[in-house]
C-alpha positions in Angstrom: -75.6 -0.3 -54.2 -76.1 3.4 -53.6 -79.9 3.1 -52.9 -79.2 0.2 -50.7 -76.5 2.2 -48.8 -78.9 5.1 -48.3 -81.5 2.8 -46.9 -79.0 1.1 -44.6 -78.0 4.5 -43.1 -81.3 4.9 -41.2 -83.1 2.8 -38.6 -82.3 0.2 -36.0 -79.8 -2.6 -36.7 -82.4 -5.3 -37.3 -84.2 -3.3 -40.0 -81.0 -2.4 -41.8 -79.7 -5.9 -41.6 -83.0 -7.1 -43.1 -82.3 -4.9 -46.1 -78.9 -6.4 -46.6 -80.3 -9.9 -46.2 -82.7 -9.4 -49.1 -79.8 -10.2 -51.5 -79.1 -13.7 -50.3 -76.3 -14.3 -52.9 -74.5 -11.2 -51.7 -74.9 -12.2 -48.0 -73.5 -15.7 -48.8 -70.3 -14.5 -50.6 -69.8 -11.7 -48.1 -69.9 -14.2 -45.3 -67.6 -16.6 -47.1 -65.1 -13.9 -48.1 -64.8 -12.8 -44.5 -64.5 -16.4 -43.2 -61.6 -16.9 -45.6 -59.8 -14.2 -43.7 -60.6 -15.9 -40.5 -59.2 -19.1 -41.7 -56.0 -17.4 -42.9 -55.7 -15.8 -39.4 -56.0 -19.2 -37.8 -53.3 -20.7 -39.9 -51.0 -17.7 -39.2 -51.6 -17.9 -35.5 -51.0 -21.7 -35.5 -47.6 -21.1 -37.2 -46.3 -19.3 -34.1 -45.9 -21.5 -31.0 -45.7 -18.4 -28.9 -48.9 -16.9 -30.3 -50.9 -17.0 -27.0 -47.9 -15.5 -25.2 -47.8 -12.6 -27.7 -51.5 -12.0 -27.1 -51.0 -11.9 -23.4 -48.0 -9.6 -23.7 -50.0 -7.3 -26.1 -52.9 -7.2 -23.6 -50.7 -6.5 -20.6 -48.7 -3.8 -22.5 -51.8 -2.0 -23.7 -53.3 -2.1 -20.2 -50.1 -0.8 -18.7 -50.0 2.1 -21.2 -53.6 3.0 -20.7 -53.1 3.2 -16.9 -50.1 5.5 -17.4 -51.5 7.3 -20.4 -50.8 10.9 -19.4 -47.2 10.1 -18.7 -46.6 8.4 -22.0 -48.5 11.0 -24.0 -46.3 13.8 -22.5 -43.2 11.8 -23.2 -44.3 11.3 -26.7 -45.0 15.0 -27.2 -41.6 16.0 -25.8 -39.7 13.6 -28.0 -41.7 14.5 -31.1 -40.8 18.2 -30.5 -37.2 17.3 -30.1 -37.4 15.6 -33.5 -38.8 18.7 -35.1 -42.4 17.5 -35.2 -45.3 19.8 -34.4 -47.8 18.3 -32.0 -51.4 19.3 -31.7 -54.1 18.2 -29.2 -57.8 17.9 -30.1 -60.5 17.2 -27.6 -63.0 16.0 -30.2 -63.6 15.5 -34.0 -64.6 19.1 -34.6 -61.4 20.4 -33.0 -59.4 17.9 -35.0 -60.9 19.0 -38.2 -60.3 22.6 -37.4 -56.7 22.0 -36.6 -56.2 20.1 -39.9 -57.8 22.8 -41.9 -55.8 25.5 -40.2 -52.5 23.7 -41.2 -53.7 23.1 -44.8 -55.0 26.7 -45.2 -51.7 28.1 -43.9 -49.9 26.3 -46.7 -52.6 27.1 -49.3 -53.2 23.4 -49.8 -55.8 22.6 -52.6 -55.3 18.8 -52.8 -54.7 16.4 -49.9 -53.8 12.7 -50.4 -54.8 10.5 -47.5 -54.0 6.9 -46.6 -56.4 4.8 -44.5 -57.5 6.3 -41.2 -60.5 5.2 -39.3 -60.0 8.2 -36.9 -60.6 10.6 -39.8 -63.7 8.7 -40.7 -64.8 8.9 -37.1 -64.2 12.7 -37.2 -65.9 13.0 -40.7 -62.8 14.9 -41.9 -63.4 14.4 -45.7 -66.7 16.2 -46.0 -65.4 18.9 -43.7 -62.4 19.7 -45.8 -64.4 19.4 -49.0 -66.8 22.0 -47.7 -63.7 24.3 -47.3 -62.7 23.8 -51.0 -59.9 21.2 -50.4 -59.9 18.1 -52.6 -59.3 14.9 -50.6 -58.1 11.8 -52.3 -58.2 8.5 -50.4 -55.2 6.5 -51.7 -55.9 3.1 -50.2 -57.4 1.1 -53.1 -60.4 0.0 -51.1 -61.0 3.4 -49.7 -60.7 5.0 -53.1 -63.3 2.6 -54.5 -65.8 3.5 -51.8 -64.9 7.2 -52.1 -65.7 7.1 -55.8 -68.9 5.2 -55.0 -69.8 7.9 -52.4 -70.1 5.2 -49.7 -68.6 4.9 -46.2 -66.3 1.9 -45.4 -68.1 -1.3 -44.5 -65.1 -2.9 -42.8 -62.1 -1.3 -41.1 -59.4 -3.3 -43.0 -61.2 -4.2 -46.3 -63.6 -1.3 -46.7 -65.0 -2.4 -50.0 -65.6 -6.0 -49.1 -69.4 -5.6 -49.8 -68.8 -4.9 -53.5 -68.3 -7.4 -56.2 -65.5 -7.0 -58.8 -68.1 -6.5 -61.5 -69.5 -3.5 -59.5 -66.0 -2.1 -59.1 -65.5 -2.6 -62.9 -68.6 -0.6 -63.7 -67.6 2.1 -61.2 -64.1 2.4 -62.7 -65.6 2.6 -66.2 -67.8 5.5 -65.1 -65.2 7.3 -63.0 -61.8 6.3 -64.5 -62.7 5.5 -68.1 -61.7 1.8 -68.0 -63.1 -0.6 -70.6 -66.8 -1.3 -70.3 -67.5 -4.7 -68.7 -63.9 -5.2 -67.6 -63.8 -6.8 -64.1 -60.4 -8.5 -64.0 -58.8 -7.5 -60.7 -55.3 -7.1 -62.1 -56.6 -4.8 -64.9 -58.6 -2.7 -62.4 -55.7 -2.5 -59.9 -53.4 -1.3 -62.7 -56.0 1.3 -63.7 -56.3 2.5 -60.1 -52.5 2.7 -59.7 -52.2 4.9 -62.8 -55.0 7.1 -61.6 -53.6 7.4 -58.0 -50.0 8.1 -59.3 -51.3 11.3 -60.8 -52.9 12.3 -57.5 -49.7 11.7 -55.6 -47.6 13.8 -58.0 -50.0 16.7 -57.9 -50.8 16.7 -54.2 -49.9 19.6 -51.9 -50.0 17.7 -48.7 -50.3 14.1 -47.3 -52.1 12.7 -44.3 -52.0 9.2 -42.7 -53.5 7.5 -39.8 -51.3 6.0 -37.0 -51.1 2.4 -36.1 -48.7 3.0 -33.1 -47.1 6.0 -31.6 -43.8 5.2 -29.9 -43.4 7.3 -26.8 -39.7 7.1 -26.1 -38.7 7.7 -29.8 -41.2 10.4 -30.7 -42.1 8.4 -33.8 -45.3 7.1 -35.4 -45.8 3.7 -37.2 -47.9 3.4 -40.3 -48.7 0.0 -41.7 -50.0 -0.6 -45.3 -49.9 -3.2 -47.9 -49.9 -0.9 -50.9 -47.2 1.7 -50.0 -49.7 4.5 -50.4 -48.9 6.1 -47.1 -45.2 6.2 -48.0 -45.9 7.7 -51.4 -47.9 10.4 -49.9 -45.6 11.2 -47.0 -42.5 11.4 -49.1 -43.7 13.4 -52.1 -45.3 16.6 -50.7 -43.2 18.5 -48.1 -46.2 18.8 -45.7 -47.2 15.6 -43.9 -49.9 15.2 -41.2 -50.6 12.2 -39.0 -53.8 11.8 -37.0 -53.9 9.5 -34.0 -56.2 8.6 -31.1 -54.7 8.8 -27.6 -55.0 5.0 -27.4 -52.4 4.5 -30.1 -49.5 5.2 -27.8 -47.0 2.5 -26.9 -44.0 2.8 -24.6 -41.1 1.7 -26.8 -39.9 -0.2 -29.8 -40.2 -3.6 -28.1 -43.9 -2.9 -27.4 -44.5 -1.9 -31.1 -42.7 -5.1 -32.2 -45.2 -7.2 -30.2 -48.1 -5.6 -31.9 -46.5 -5.7 -35.4 -46.1 -9.5 -35.0 -49.9 -9.9 -34.3 -51.5 -7.1 -36.3 -51.3 -8.4 -39.9 -51.5 -12.1 -38.9 -54.8 -11.4 -37.2 -56.1 -9.2 -40.0 -55.3 -11.0 -43.2 -53.0 -13.9 -42.2 -49.8 -12.2 -43.3 -46.7 -12.4 -41.2 -46.4 -8.6 -41.4 -47.8 -5.8 -43.5 -45.9 -5.2 -46.7 -44.8 -1.8 -45.5 -44.4 -1.0 -41.8 -43.0 2.6 -41.8 -41.6 4.6 -38.9 -41.8 8.4 -39.2 -39.6 10.3 -36.8 -39.3 13.8 -38.3 -40.1 16.0 -41.3 -38.4 15.9 -44.6 -35.6 18.4 -45.3 -37.3 21.7 -45.8 -40.7 20.2 -44.9 -43.1 20.0 -42.0 -44.5 17.1 -40.0 -47.6 17.5 -37.8 -49.1 14.9 -35.4 -52.7 15.6 -34.2 -53.5 13.7 -31.0 -57.3 13.2 -30.6 -59.4 12.3 -27.5 -63.0 12.3 -28.9 -64.6 10.4 -26.0 -61.7 8.1 -25.2 -61.0 9.7 -21.8 -64.7 9.2 -20.9 -64.4 5.5 -21.8 -61.3 5.2 -19.4 -63.6 6.1 -16.5 -65.4 2.7 -16.9 -63.1 -0.2 -16.1 -64.9 -2.5 -18.5 -65.3 -0.1 -21.4 -61.7 1.0 -21.0 -60.5 -2.4 -22.2 -61.9 -1.6 -25.7 -59.1 1.0 -26.0 -56.6 -2.0 -26.2 -57.9 -2.5 -29.8 -55.3 -2.3 -32.6 -57.9 -2.2 -35.4 -56.9 -5.5 -37.0 -60.5 -6.3 -38.0 -60.3 -9.9 -36.8 -63.4 -9.6 -34.7 -65.4 -8.5 -37.8 -64.1 -11.5 -39.8 -65.3 -14.0 -37.3 -68.5 -12.4 -36.1 -71.6 -14.3 -37.4 -73.8 -11.3 -37.1 -71.5 -8.9 -39.0 -70.8 -11.4 -41.7 -74.4 -11.8 -42.5 -75.7 -8.3 -41.8 -73.0 -6.2 -43.4 -71.2 -3.1 -42.2 -73.9 -0.7 -43.0 -76.3 -2.2 -40.6 -74.5 -0.6 -37.6 -75.1 2.9 -36.4 -71.4 3.8 -36.1 -68.4 4.5 -38.3 -66.8 1.3 -37.1 -69.0 -1.8 -37.6 -68.9 -5.2 -36.0 -68.0 -6.2 -32.4 -65.4 -3.5 -31.9 -67.8 -0.9 -33.4 -70.4 -1.9 -30.7 -67.8 -1.7 -28.0 -66.6 1.8 -28.8 -69.7 3.2 -30.4 -72.8 1.9 -28.5 -73.0 5.1 -26.4 -73.3 7.2 -29.6 -76.1 5.0 -31.1 -79.3 7.0 -30.7 -81.4 3.9 -31.7 -79.9 2.0 -28.8 -80.0 -1.2 -30.9 -76.4 -2.2 -31.7 -75.6 -3.8 -28.3 -78.1 -6.4 -29.3 -76.5 -7.0 -32.7 -74.5 -9.8 -31.0 -75.0 -13.4 -30.0 -72.5 -13.1 -27.1 -70.8 -16.2 -28.6 -67.4 -14.8 -27.7 -65.7 -15.6 -31.0 -64.5 -12.0 -31.2 -62.8 -12.2 -27.8 -61.2 -15.5 -28.8 -59.5 -14.1 -31.8 -58.5 -10.6 -30.5 -54.7 -10.2 -30.5 -54.8 -8.0 -27.4 -57.5 -10.0 -25.6 -60.1 -7.3 -25.6 -63.1 -9.0 -23.9 -65.6 -7.8 -26.5 -68.5 -10.0 -25.5 -68.1 -8.8 -21.9 -68.0 -5.2 -23.0 -71.1 -5.6 -25.3 -73.0 -7.3 -22.4 -71.9 -4.4 -20.2 -73.3 -1.9 -22.8 -76.7 -3.7 -22.5 -76.7 -3.2 -18.8 -75.8 0.4 -19.1 -78.7 0.9 -21.6 -81.1 -0.8 -19.2 -80.0 1.3 -16.2 -80.3 4.5 -18.3 -83.8 3.5 -19.4 -82.7 3.4 -23.1 -83.7 -0.2 -24.0 -85.0 -0.7 -27.6 -88.8 -0.6 -27.9 -89.5 -4.3 -27.7 -87.1 -5.0 -24.8 -88.4 -2.0 -22.9 -92.1 -3.0 -23.3 -92.5 -6.7 -23.6 -89.5 -8.2 -21.9 -90.7 -7.4 -18.4 -93.9 -9.2 -19.3 -91.9 -12.2 -20.6 -89.9 -12.2 -17.4 -93.1 -12.3 -15.3 -94.5 -15.0 -17.5 -91.5 -17.2 -17.3 -91.3 -16.8 -13.6 -94.7 -18.5 -13.3 -94.2 -22.3 -13.5 -97.9 -22.9 -14.1 -98.2 -20.4 -17.0 -94.9 -21.5 -18.5 -95.9 -25.2 -18.5 -99.3 -24.6 -19.9 -98.1 -22.4 -22.7 -95.3 -24.9 -23.7 -98.0 -27.6 -23.8 -100.1 -25.5 -26.1 -97.0 -24.7 -28.3 -96.1 -28.4 -28.6 -99.6 -29.3 -29.7 -99.8 -26.5 -32.2 -96.4 -27.5 -33.8 -97.7 -31.0 -34.3 -101.1 -30.2 -35.8 -101.0 -26.8 -37.4 -99.2 -25.9 -40.7 -95.9 -24.0 -40.5 -97.3 -21.2 -42.7 -99.9 -20.5 -40.0 -97.4 -20.5 -37.1 -94.5 -18.7 -38.6 -95.9 -15.2 -38.2 -96.0 -15.8 -34.5 -92.3 -16.6 -34.4 -91.4 -13.1 -35.5 -88.0 -12.2 -37.0 -86.5 -15.4 -35.5 -88.7 -17.6 -37.7 -88.4 -15.5 -40.9 -85.2 -17.3 -42.0 -85.5 -20.5 -40.0 -87.6 -23.7 -40.1 -89.8 -24.2 -37.0 -88.5 -26.9 -34.7 -90.1 -30.4 -34.5 -92.2 -30.6 -31.4 -91.0 -33.0 -28.7 -93.5 -35.6 -27.4 -93.3 -34.2 -23.9 -91.6 -31.5 -21.8 -88.2 -32.1 -20.4 -89.6 -31.9 -16.9 -92.2 -34.7 -17.7 -89.4 -36.9 -19.3 -87.1 -36.3 -16.3 -89.8 -37.2 -13.8 -90.6 -40.4 -15.7 -87.0 -41.5 -16.2 -85.2 -40.2 -13.1 -85.3 -43.6 -11.5 -83.4 -45.1 -14.4 
């Protein structure tokens, strides 16, 4: 997969998706595996009669928090400090990384164990710390797999979803010394557990992401299924927690709403196996919280884009998205793939292609536990790209011509007549090149006998 990953890290979305689609068997099981998660989500949602009410409450609570963000962040900071927590503020990824390094350097940390955090991926923390001589060990099983494979995550909840168990077995044989050819998930998991236990016991510091930050308690909530965040935060005396400004919630009741929907929407579980609340350092230890902006304040200036900050990173939109399921996480030009990746990362995409990696079917918005209107946001990104003159090559050059062409009734009717005739008398192999990327993986349609307009004029009296 390494060569494929390298290729997928350059170029526009369509070209990178085309590389992923070359392995049809992988595309099929990738799509099916994600749809299984979608089906589990549907069953979990259906088990709660109040599910839609929870979604509405979650949406309204997050909107309220975002519109009073400064107030809640200041309250959170004050209560954290009262609990003995050191609070840091970072305007961007570079400042976040510098703050983390300063804390670790002060304590002469050589090894950091880290649980899953998409924010640290967004800030590219691992390579930064490694360049400073600090060993970083990702302790989430999926994250550790892709770290050993030297790959980025391809999904925000199941980061190694693109790898087969046989590939993981070969990787563990090479890196951890497991038996050659072994691919039994239980055996591989036990091998990973033994390997990671050594890392926990020898770590100098631990770091986690933050699922929610409770303003009135000065506490952070970390949700995992493996307990790795708790192992890390409770063994070394130094613990760090990185959070975006959008993770703030007013109180425990607000956190409870999101905890009821988070795991159900992600994997179909009633709740994550571990939902841990950290409200202060260990005896004789230190606890640091780094609050990061990194472009979020800019997004708040746009009423439509601001709604993407309601996201709780459950990954449900990825599991249902027909484009993501069949193009893979590496086809996007942002750390976070899928619909939410487009929503929060389209402005950073220098190819200007990912807003079009979407059918606007609305399935992502339908499953979102906080009612983020993802299809509306993605459509808005397209308008912003057009206004800024940053449309992709094809849409910038030929779509105006197509618009003029379709605006002419005579030209449109003549061309459709030619197309119907060609579909009836010419072989598909001759016509497919003219259908472009659309026809590459599809059969050409059967030509109707007449246009709809002709049929309607003939039958309107009936």
